N, C-alpha and C positions, 0 to 999 in steps of 0.2 A: 208244416207238421212236422215235428218231431218224432220220427219213429219209434217204439216201444219202445226195443234196444237202447234207444239214446237216451233216451227217458229214467230207464233202470239206472243205463251207467251213471244220469246225473246225478239223480236219488242215491245210488252208492256213495258215488264221490261226496257228497253232501254230510253222510251220514261218516265217511272216516274223516272228514275236517272237524265235525264235528266232536267227535272223541280224540282227535289226535292232536289240533291246531291249539296252540294257546291261550288260555282267556281273554289277555290284551288283546291278542288278535283278535278275535270275537265282538269283543266290546267295542273296539275302535270303528265296529260295522254294524253295531248292534243297540242302539241307545238299552234295549231293553232283556240284553246280557240277560243282567242278574237277577231279576223275574222269571226268566227262565231257567235258570241256575238253578238259583235257590229257591226257589219255587217247583223246581222236579224234587232238588232233596227233600224239601219239605213234606210232599206228599209221600214220597218214597218212606220216609221218616216214621212217618203218622203212622202209616201201612205195616210198617216192622215193628213198632209198639204195640199197635193193636193185636198183632196177630201174637207177641208173649205173649199179650196180658189175657189173652182169649184163651189159648193154647196152654197158659200153666209151665209155661217153659221154666227146666229149671236152670239154674244161672252156674256157671262154670267150679264157684265155691259155694257150696249150700254150706261147711261145717267148716268154722274159722277156729285156727292152731296161730297161736301167736309167732313163732317161728318163723311163720309166712315173710313177718315183717324183713325176712334177711334178704327176701326180694327186690325190696323197694330200689335199693341201690342199680339193679338191674332193671327196674321198671325206669326209673330215674334216665339210665343208660340210651334206653331205648325209644323213649321219648325223642331226647338231644337227637341222638343217631337219623328219627326221623324227619324231624328239622332238615337238619343235611341235606337228607334226600329230597322233601322239597326244595330246598334252597337250590339243587343240584337240579331239579324237575324245571325251575322257572330260570334255566340255560338250557336248558336241552341238552342235558349232558350224559341222559340214558339212551339207548337206540329209540329213534324219532317213535317206532308202533306201538311202546309200551312206556313213551318219558310220559306222557298223559296221566296215563291211568296208576302206574305208581304215585304221583304226586297226588291222585284224587283218594287213593285207599291210603296215605301216610297223612290227608290231611283231617279224612275223616277220625283217625284216632289222634293225632293235635288237635281237634277240635275245631278250627280257624277254618275247614275246607281250602282244596286248594286254589281255587279262582282271586277270592280275595287277597291270600298270600302274595301269589305270582304278581297280581294284579300293582298291588301296592311296591313290591320288589323292583318291579321297571322300572317304577316313579324313584324308587331311593337313585337308581345307576344313573337314572339322569339328571337329577335334583343332587346329587349328591353330597352332602354337608350346605346344602343352601339354608339360610337359614328359615325362609319363609315358603320352600317345597320339599325339602326331603321329608318326608315323613319318618328318619329316625334321626334328625336333626338333636346334635350333642348338648346337652346341656352338663355344665361341670361338676355337680352333683350328681349321685349315679341316683339314691330315692329320689331325687326330684326329676330326674328324666324317665324313673319306672313309672312313677306315677303321671306326668303332665304327657311324657312324650308316647310312650306305649301303650297308654290306656285309654290318650283323647285325641294325641295327635294322626293316629296313626288313620280314626277312623274321619279325621280332616282332611286327609291329606285324600283318603279315599274319595270323600265329597268333591276335592277342589280337584284331582282328577276328574270328574264327569264336566265340571265347568269350563275345564283347559276343552274337554274334546266336544263338548255339543252346546254350550255357550254356556252363561251366568244369568238365567233369566228367573221370574216367576215360576214360572210351567217348570224345569228343570230341579229348583231350589225342592218343590212338592215332593218330585218325582224322588227326588235323594231320601227327603224323609222317610216315606214310604218303603224304601229299596234298605236304610239301616234298621226301620223297625223289620223287616221279611229276614235280612239277614242275620241279625241277633236272634230275635225269635226262632229262626232255624238251627236255633243254637240247642235248644229247650228239648226236642223229642229225639236228637242228638246224646245229648246226656240222658236220657231216660232211658234210649236203649241199649247203652253201656251200661245202664244200673241193670238195666234186665238183666242183659247176658253176664255180668260179672258176679252178683247178688251184689248185696248191701255192703258185706264185709272188704269183699275186693275193691269194691267203687269208693268206697273211704277212706281204705287204708291204705290199698294202692296206688289205684288207678288216679287218683283225685289229688295225694302229696306231690305224685309226678307229676300231675301237670303244671301245677304251682311251681314246683322247682323247677322244670323243665324249662316253666317260661320267663321266670326270674333271669337261668341259663341265658336264654336266646337274646332277653331284654343287655343283658353285662355283654355279652358276645357281641352286640350292635355298637353299644357305648363305650367299652375298651380298647376294640380296633379302628375307632376314628379319633386314637391319639387322645383321647380322653381325658389325660392325665398332663396336656398342655397348661403351663402357667400362662403362656401369652393366645387361648384359644386357635392355636394354629391346630385343626380340628383336618384330619384327613385319614385316609385310609393309611394302615400303618400292617406289618407284619409284628407277631407277640412269636416268640418262639424261646419263652425261658419260664423256669419253676411250673406252676399247673398249666400253663399253656401249651408246654411242651407235650407236657402228655395230651392235652385236648388234640391235636397236632397228632399225635399215635393212633388217638381210638377216632377222631371225629375226621379224618381226610383231612388233616392239613386245614382246621376249621381255622383257626387263629391266623391264618397267613392272609388276611384278606388284603393289605396290601398287593400282593400278585391277582390276588384274585379280582382286582378293581382292573389290573391290566389287563387278563385275561381270562373271560367270566365261563370260556367254553374247556375249562381243564376242569376234572372232577375233584382233584385234590391238589391246590392249588401249593402244595407244601413241596410239592414236585415239578411245580411247573419249570425250571430246565430241565431236567430227564425226557419229559414229557414233551418239549419243544425241541430238544435235542433228537428224537428219535424223527418227528415228522419232518425236519430237516432231513435228515435223511432219507426217510421215504421217498422223497420229495429228488435226491438225484441219482 
């Protein structure tokens, strides 16, 4: 029998692992991961909504002034920036003790929550530009890509990830149908929480438009940085650093230097890849 101190150490180690390990790592070990993850979020968010409603919590914006719309560009910028942070969290580019925490907090703001972002992004890197398995496979027309790939194929590939890991069986297909309902259902109390916290005006005129514009930008980023303009269908990660893309690289940590990112995922700002690699090489000598 293990000593009490050994059991305590094992318990603490397990808790630390649960809150710091990447979701994809935990998912590979436990096919019920999503039910624990989204189920926990669902319970917590419902409890938060009940508290906000029962306590008549005053929202951030009680009285609306139309000049608040001047804050919309900042809200859009922050939404995109938080997706950049989640992206970096997917590759462990923040310090390990806080990497998962940053991903979870940013995931709550951009609505997706971190686990689905990270798990589907790992699949994207594993099957980049594979027409059958890449969650973000490029289509020549951006609006077709936005509709078919970003709205539907991401969920299809999330289900395919489960079948790849645990087998394509009737039981697993039933579980995935329930998982999809749970995952999308968890967004409802999350959106309600933001509505109650921000108030109807800030939610409808700032938060919701920032979400819409921000997610269109995320889709366009995934499309453009895989050589979507190619006339021959030669889709692969590329660096974009002209016009708007140059500005985007400056304000979003090299976001559009995607060719560099696919070469070295462990660099926070792929626009500075050469500098980072030079410093690392110098540190080793």
